[in-house]
C-alpha positions in Angstrom: 28.8 -9.3 24.8 28.8 -5.6 24.0 31.5 -3.1 25.2 29.7 -0.4 27.0 30.7 3.3 27.5 28.9 6.5 28.4 30.3 8.0 25.2 31.7 6.3 22.2 33.9 8.4 19.7 34.0 7.0 16.1 37.1 8.2 14.3 40.3 9.3 16.2 41.8 11.9 13.9 42.0 15.6 14.6 38.4 15.9 15.9 38.1 12.4 17.5 41.3 12.6 19.2 40.5 16.1 20.7 36.9 15.2 21.8 38.2 11.9 23.5 40.8 13.7 25.4 38.5 16.3 26.4 35.9 13.9 27.7 38.5 12.0 29.5 39.5 15.3 31.3 35.9 15.5 32.4 35.9 11.9 33.9 33.5 10.6 31.3 33.7 6.9 30.6 34.7 7.0 26.9 35.7 4.6 24.3 37.5 5.8 21.1 37.3 3.6 18.0 39.2 3.8 14.7 39.6 1.6 11.6 43.2 2.4 11.4 45.8 3.2 14.1 46.1 7.0 14.3 47.9 9.0 13.6 47.8 7.6 10.2 48.0 8.6 6.5 44.5 7.6 5.5 42.5 10.7 6.2 42.9 14.3 6.7 45.3 14.6 9.7 48.6 13.8 8.3 51.5 15.6 6.4 53.8 16.9 9.0 52.5 20.4 9.1 49.1 22.3 9.2 48.6 26.0 8.9 47.1 27.7 12.1 45.8 31.3 11.9 43.7 33.2 14.5 41.9 35.7 12.5 40.0 33.3 10.4 38.8 34.8 7.2 36.2 32.1 6.7 34.1 34.1 9.3 34.1 35.4 12.8 32.1 32.4 14.2 35.3 30.4 14.0 37.7 32.7 15.8 36.7 31.5 19.3 37.4 27.9 18.2 40.9 28.6 17.1 41.9 30.9 20.1 40.7 28.1 22.4 42.8 25.6 20.4 46.0 27.7 20.7 45.3 27.8 24.4 45.0 23.8 24.5 48.0 23.2 22.5 50.0 25.1 24.9 48.4 23.1 27.7 49.3 20.0 25.9 52.9 21.1 25.2 53.6 21.7 29.0 52.1 18.2 29.9 53.8 16.2 27.2 57.1 18.4 26.7 56.6 18.0 23.0 56.2 21.1 20.5 52.8 21.3 18.8 52.7 24.8 17.6 55.3 26.8 16.1 54.2 30.5 15.8 56.6 31.3 13.1 54.1 34.0 11.6 51.6 34.0 8.7 51.3 35.9 5.5 48.0 36.0 3.5 48.4 37.9 0.5 46.4 38.6 -2.9 47.0 41.0 -5.7 46.6 44.6 -5.4 43.7 44.8 -7.9 41.2 42.3 -9.0 38.9 39.7 -7.4 40.0 36.8 -5.3 38.5 34.1 -3.4 39.7 31.6 -0.9 37.3 28.8 0.6 34.4 30.5 -1.2 35.0 33.9 0.6 35.9 36.9 -1.4 38.6 39.4 -0.7 40.1 36.9 1.9 42.8 39.3 2.9 40.2 41.9 3.9 38.0 39.5 5.8 41.2 38.3 7.7 42.0 41.9 8.8 38.4 42.5 9.9 38.5 39.4 11.9 41.8 40.5 13.5 40.5 43.9 14.4 37.1 42.4 15.9 39.0 40.2 18.3 42.1 42.1 19.1 44.4 39.6 17.4 47.9 41.2 16.8 48.6 41.8 13.2 49.9 44.0 10.5 48.5 45.3 7.2 51.4 45.5 4.6 52.0 45.7 0.9 53.9 43.7 -1.6 57.1 45.9 -1.2 57.2 45.2 2.5 56.4 41.6 2.2 59.4 41.4 -0.3 61.8 43.2 2.1 60.8 41.1 5.0 60.4 37.7 3.5 62.8 37.2 0.6 61.3 33.7 0.1 58.6 35.5 -2.0 59.7 36.3 -5.6 58.4 38.8 -8.4 56.0 40.7 -6.5 54.6 43.8 -8.1 54.8 45.8 -5.0 51.0 46.7 -4.7 49.8 43.3 -3.3 47.8 43.7 -0.2 48.7 41.3 2.6 47.8 40.6 6.2 50.6 39.6 8.6 49.9 37.6 11.7 52.9 37.2 13.9 51.1 34.6 16.1 50.0 32.5 13.2 52.2 29.6 12.0 51.8 26.0 12.0 51.2 22.8 14.0 52.4 19.3 13.7 49.2 17.2 13.3 50.6 13.7 13.9 52.1 15.1 17.2 48.8 16.7 18.1 46.9 13.7 17.4 49.2 11.3 19.2 49.4 13.7 22.4 45.8 13.9 22.7 45.2 10.2 22.7 48.1 9.5 24.8 46.8 11.8 27.4 43.3 10.6 26.9 44.4 7.0 27.8 46.2 8.2 30.7 43.2 9.7 32.0 41.2 6.5 31.6 40.0 6.6 28.2 39.7 3.3 26.3 41.1 3.1 22.6 40.3 0.5 20.1 42.1 0.4 16.8 41.7 -1.7 13.7 37.8 -1.5 14.4 35.6 -0.8 11.4 32.2 0.5 12.0 29.3 -1.3 10.3 26.3 0.4 11.5 25.1 3.1 13.9 21.5 2.8 15.3 19.8 4.5 18.1 17.0 2.8 20.1 15.4 4.9 22.6 18.2 6.2 24.9 20.9 3.7 23.8 23.1 3.9 20.6 24.4 0.7 19.4 27.3 0.6 17.1 28.1 -2.7 15.1 31.8 -3.3 14.1 34.0 -5.7 12.8 35.1 -6.4 16.3 31.8 -6.8 17.7 29.3 -4.2 19.1 29.3 -1.4 21.5 26.7 0.4 23.3 26.7 3.9 24.6 24.5 6.7 26.1 25.7 8.9 23.3 28.1 8.5 20.1 30.2 11.3 18.5 31.0 10.5 14.9 34.2 12.2 13.7 35.2 10.0 10.8 36.1 12.5 8.3 35.7 11.2 4.9 34.0 8.2 6.1 31.0 10.3 7.8 28.7 10.4 5.0 28.8 6.7 4.6 28.2 5.9 8.1 25.5 8.6 8.8 23.4 8.3 5.8 20.7 10.8 5.0 21.0 13.8 5.3 24.8 13.7 5.4 25.2 11.5 2.3 24.0 14.3 0.2 25.7 17.2 2.2 29.2 16.0 2.7 31.5 15.2 -0.3 35.1 14.1 -0.3 37.7 15.8 -2.4 41.2 14.4 -3.0 44.0 16.8 -2.4 47.9 16.6 -3.0 50.7 17.8 -0.8 54.0 18.3 -2.6 57.5 18.8 -1.1 60.0 20.3 -3.6 63.7 20.1 -3.2 65.5 23.6 -2.4 68.6 24.2 -4.0 69.2 27.2 -1.6 67.6 27.8 1.7 69.0 31.2 2.4 65.7 33.0 1.8 64.1 31.0 4.5 65.4 32.8 7.6 64.3 32.1 11.2 61.2 34.4 10.9 60.1 32.7 7.5 56.3 32.7 7.7 53.6 30.1 6.5 51.6 31.6 3.6 48.3 31.6 1.7 49.0 33.4 -1.4 46.1 34.0 -3.9 47.2 34.9 -7.3 44.0 34.8 -9.4 40.2 35.4 -9.2 39.2 31.8 -8.1 39.3 29.3 -5.1 42.1 27.3 -7.2 44.2 30.2 -8.1 46.2 30.1 -5.1 48.9 28.2 -3.2 50.0 27.7 0.5 52.9 26.8 2.0 55.4 26.2 4.9 59.2 27.3 5.5 61.4 24.4 5.3 61.5 22.5 8.9 65.0 22.9 10.7 67.7 20.8 8.6 65.2 19.9 6.0 66.1 21.1 2.3 62.5 20.7 1.2 59.5 23.0 0.6 56.0 22.0 1.4 53.4 23.6 -0.8 50.0 22.7 -2.0 46.7 24.1 -3.7 43.2 22.9 -3.7 40.8 21.3 -6.1 36.9 21.1 -5.8 35.8 19.8 -9.1 36.4 16.0 -8.7 34.8 14.1 -5.9 35.7 10.8 -4.7 35.1 8.6 -1.5 37.6 7.7 1.3 37.6 4.1 0.3 38.1 4.6 -3.4 40.4 7.6 -3.5 43.9 7.3 -5.5 46.1 7.7 -2.7 49.3 7.6 -5.0 50.4 10.8 -6.5 51.4 10.8 -10.4 54.5 12.7 -11.0 52.6 14.8 -13.5 50.6 16.2 -10.8 53.7 17.6 -8.9 54.9 18.8 -12.3 51.8 20.8 -13.1 51.7 22.1 -9.4 55.2 23.4 -10.0 54.5 25.2 -13.3 51.3 26.7 -12.4 51.9 27.8 -8.9 55.5 27.5 -7.5 58.0 28.5 -10.4 59.0 32.1 -10.1 57.2 32.7 -6.9 59.3 30.7 -4.2 62.9 31.3 -3.7 65.1 28.3 -4.2 62.4 25.7 -5.2 63.4 23.4 -7.8 60.9 21.3 -10.0 62.7 18.1 -8.2 59.9 16.3 -6.1 61.3 15.0 -2.7 57.8 13.6 -1.7 54.2 13.9 -2.4 51.1 12.8 -0.6 47.4 12.5 -0.9 44.8 13.6 1.5 41.1 14.2 2.0 38.9 17.2 2.5 35.4 16.5 3.5 33.4 19.3 2.1 30.1 21.0 2.8 28.1 23.0 0.0 29.2 26.3 2.0 32.5 25.0 2.7 31.8 25.4 6.4 31.6 23.0 9.5 28.9 20.7 10.9 28.9 20.5 14.5 25.6 19.3 15.6 23.3 16.5 16.6 22.0 14.1 14.1 18.5 15.3 13.0 17.3 11.8 13.1 19.1 10.5 16.2 19.3 13.0 19.0 22.1 10.9 20.9 24.3 10.8 17.9 26.5 14.0 17.5 28.2 14.7 14.2 31.5 16.5 13.8 32.5 17.1 10.2 34.7 20.2 10.7 36.8 19.9 7.6 36.3 21.6 4.4 40.1 22.3 4.1 40.4 24.6 7.2 39.5 22.3 10.1 42.8 21.1 11.9 43.5 24.7 13.3 40.2 24.4 15.2 40.4 20.8 16.2 41.3 21.1 20.0 38.7 23.8 20.6 36.1 21.8 18.7 37.0 18.7 21.0 36.4 21.0 24.0 33.2 22.2 23.0 31.8 18.7 21.8 32.9 17.4 25.2 31.0 20.2 26.9 27.7 19.4 24.9 28.1 15.6 25.7 28.7 15.9 29.2 26.7 19.1 30.1 24.2 19.7 27.2 25.5 23.1 26.4 28.9 24.6 25.2 30.8 27.8 25.9 31.1 28.6 22.2 27.9 29.2 20.0 27.6 26.3 17.7 24.3 27.5 15.9 26.4 28.6 12.9 27.5 24.9 12.4 24.0 23.4 12.4 23.2 21.0 9.8 19.9 22.5 9.6 21.1 25.2 7.2 21.4 22.6 4.5 17.8 20.9 5.1 
């Protein structure tokens, strides 16, 4: 016997949990399945905190998604009485001279400023001297750095966000099946059949939001468009937390010319004497099933020497914790939110490339609109898979 739903959601991390919740809000008979038990540490939606910023330097097409996401987080906070978003402020900073790049976009500070101006997002443009005055966590600034400050930016708690949306989805009637591995997805006429380790499922439509597993599940053309990159998060012990005042912001700090010449990080959580920071790498690919999930102490030592030392107040080389996670990356580092070109009842969400979580609740909303009504309130054309074909 097959389990039947109007819409089946495969993968219940950032994107899948948001989509399932929004479908349930619309009264859709929906089932969500995941091979693990979300929130979990096997994909891209863990690590305690994720940066959120409203003026998205990756492009103006993303801004409506993150604005909608902030609205939804606040609604969920009211419904669950749990804090999901902490608007502690955001600094995006680069040297005063020379080229820089972030997520494949040059002069990311200027792009962030432009997005803020276009959408009326509260912000300030400041230099390194002002950054050092306001935020003593940043060390050895030259004074001529260019910086974008967004008071409404900050961080979200990813595990809480996933859990809140799944809990609310269930309360609204959605069914969740965990520990279920998808083996195949096939559309025949107006029905999509999904074979799994726990039997088969049938649905009128399927949303595939399985992150690092998407390419394997979907086949062509996604198997050549999506690549998985292993990333590492580091938590260093702080010998002194005094520089991290109540208004200490999250930050994206570019200190060189390329996408890997930068670090991002978070103020310590209340009562936590650790500092979470990371950078990114795009040279080495892996898969979700073969990735090395352990972190060699040498990786944390290298991160400290190349990116942290002399830049962040109180940070010691002593590693309190480290974790690996996955980026699923497209060639232009942008999102895919589109129907499968060969199966029109299969909708693909691969909104990662290292900057997906901040948009996830809004993406779930527009995907649910597409599934339920055949149209969305936000233009999804820029996220079409056809740009790679």
